[in-house]
Every structure is written in C-alpha cells, then in structure tokens.
C-alpha positions as CSV (number, residue, x, y, z in Angstrom):
1,M,-28.8,42.9,-99.7
2,K,-32.4,43.6,-100.7
3,G,-35.0,42.6,-103.3
4,F,-36.3,44.5,-106.2
5,L,-39.4,43.9,-108.3
6,I,-40.0,44.5,-112.0
7,S,-43.8,44.0,-112.6
8,D,-46.1,44.3,-115.4
9,N,-49.0,45.3,-113.1
10,H,-49.6,47.6,-110.2
11,D,-51.2,45.0,-107.9
12,T,-48.1,42.9,-107.6
13,L,-46.0,45.9,-106.9
14,V,-48.3,47.1,-104.1
15,L,-48.3,43.6,-102.5
16,L,-44.5,43.4,-102.5
17,K,-44.1,46.9,-101.2
18,L,-46.2,45.9,-98.2
19,A,-43.5,43.2,-97.6
20,G,-40.8,45.8,-97.9
21,I,-39.7,45.1,-101.5
22,G,-39.5,48.1,-103.8
23,G,-39.9,48.0,-107.5
24,V,-41.3,49.5,-110.7
25,V,-44.2,48.8,-113.1
26,V,-43.2,48.4,-116.7
27,H,-45.1,48.2,-120.0
28,G,-43.5,46.6,-123.1
29,P,-40.1,45.1,-123.9
30,A,-38.1,48.4,-124.1
31,E,-39.3,49.6,-120.7
32,T,-38.8,46.2,-119.2
33,S,-35.2,46.0,-120.5
34,R,-34.3,49.5,-119.2
35,A,-35.7,48.6,-115.8
36,V,-33.7,45.3,-115.7
37,E,-30.5,47.2,-116.6
38,S,-31.2,49.8,-113.9
39,A,-31.8,47.0,-111.3
40,L,-28.6,45.3,-112.3
41,A,-26.7,48.5,-111.8
42,M,-27.9,48.7,-108.2
43,K,-25.2,47.3,-106.0
44,D,-27.4,46.5,-103.0
45,V,-29.9,44.3,-104.9
46,G,-29.4,40.6,-104.2
47,V,-32.7,39.2,-105.6
48,L,-34.4,40.6,-108.7
49,L,-38.0,39.5,-108.9
50,I,-39.7,39.8,-112.3
51,T,-43.3,38.8,-113.1
52,E,-43.7,36.1,-115.7
53,V,-45.4,38.4,-118.2
54,A,-42.6,41.0,-117.9
55,A,-40.0,38.3,-118.3
56,E,-41.8,36.9,-121.4
57,S,-41.4,40.3,-123.1
58,I,-37.5,40.0,-122.9
59,P,-36.7,36.3,-123.1
60,D,-33.1,36.8,-124.5
61,K,-32.3,39.2,-121.7
62,V,-33.6,36.8,-119.1
63,M,-31.5,34.0,-120.5
64,E,-28.4,36.2,-120.7
65,I,-28.8,37.2,-117.0
66,R,-29.3,33.6,-115.9
67,S,-26.2,32.4,-117.8
68,K,-23.8,35.3,-117.1
69,V,-24.8,37.2,-113.9
70,T,-24.2,35.7,-110.5
71,L,-25.9,38.6,-108.5
72,P,-28.7,39.5,-108.3
73,L,-30.5,36.2,-108.4
74,L,-33.3,36.5,-111.0
75,I,-36.6,34.9,-110.0
76,E,-39.7,34.9,-112.2
77,I,-42.9,35.1,-110.2
78,P,-46.6,34.7,-111.1
79,D,-48.8,37.8,-110.9
80,R,-52.3,38.0,-109.4
81,H,-53.7,35.9,-112.2
82,G,-51.6,32.9,-111.4
83,S,-48.7,31.2,-113.1
84,R,-48.5,31.1,-116.9
85,R,-46.2,28.0,-116.8
86,G,-47.4,24.5,-117.0
87,A,-47.8,22.2,-114.0
88,D,-44.5,20.4,-115.0
89,F,-42.4,23.5,-115.5
90,L,-39.8,22.6,-112.8
91,S,-39.3,19.0,-114.1
92,R,-39.0,20.3,-117.6
93,Y,-36.6,23.0,-116.6
94,I,-34.3,20.5,-114.8
95,R,-34.5,18.2,-117.8
96,E,-33.5,21.0,-120.3
97,A,-30.8,22.3,-118.0
98,I,-28.9,19.2,-117.1
99,G,-30.5,16.4,-119.1
100,V,-32.0,14.4,-116.3
101,K,-35.6,13.3,-116.3
102,M,-37.3,13.7,-112.9
103,E,-40.0,11.2,-112.1
C-alpha cells in the first residue's frame, strides 16, 4: 500500500514527492472533494494525507471518511506555514471522541 497527498500548495507536494509519495494540488472545496473521491477509488492507497487547509475546505467529507471508511487512513498534516491547530488539539480530540480528559 502507498500514500497519496492532497495539498493546497505546491511546496508540500514537492517535498512529499521527494519522499516517494504522489499527490495533487487542489484549490477550493469542489476540487478538493473530487480529489478525495479519486483517491478513495484507488485500491492501492493505504494512507491519504491531506493538508489542514485543504481539509478545512471540506469538513463534512473529512468527518464522513473518518467515521465510515477504514482504508485509506486519513491524516491531516500541516503545510510549510506550520499547524493551524492549537497546542492542545490532541487532548481536545481525545476528549471529544471518547469523553476522557487527558492531563
């Protein structure tokens, strides 16, 4: 299985291509949604990487994939400008998902 990137910028795509991960650059929700659908149709993709900015443009689609799709594994990554999430995003995510507060 291989990885595939959906990025909102060219720099992230070039970096991951150097690591052997292919992908596409998208602009806007419609293009991002089409790219996600295409990636989900690829049988050999095990990890679907998506930049945070691209994921923010299709929040309903991201939640649907996380709740219904087992493969590929969807992973949001920061782009060259750094993460858009807060410092406590992982603790908050766990608390929202299973109701346990991590200290």
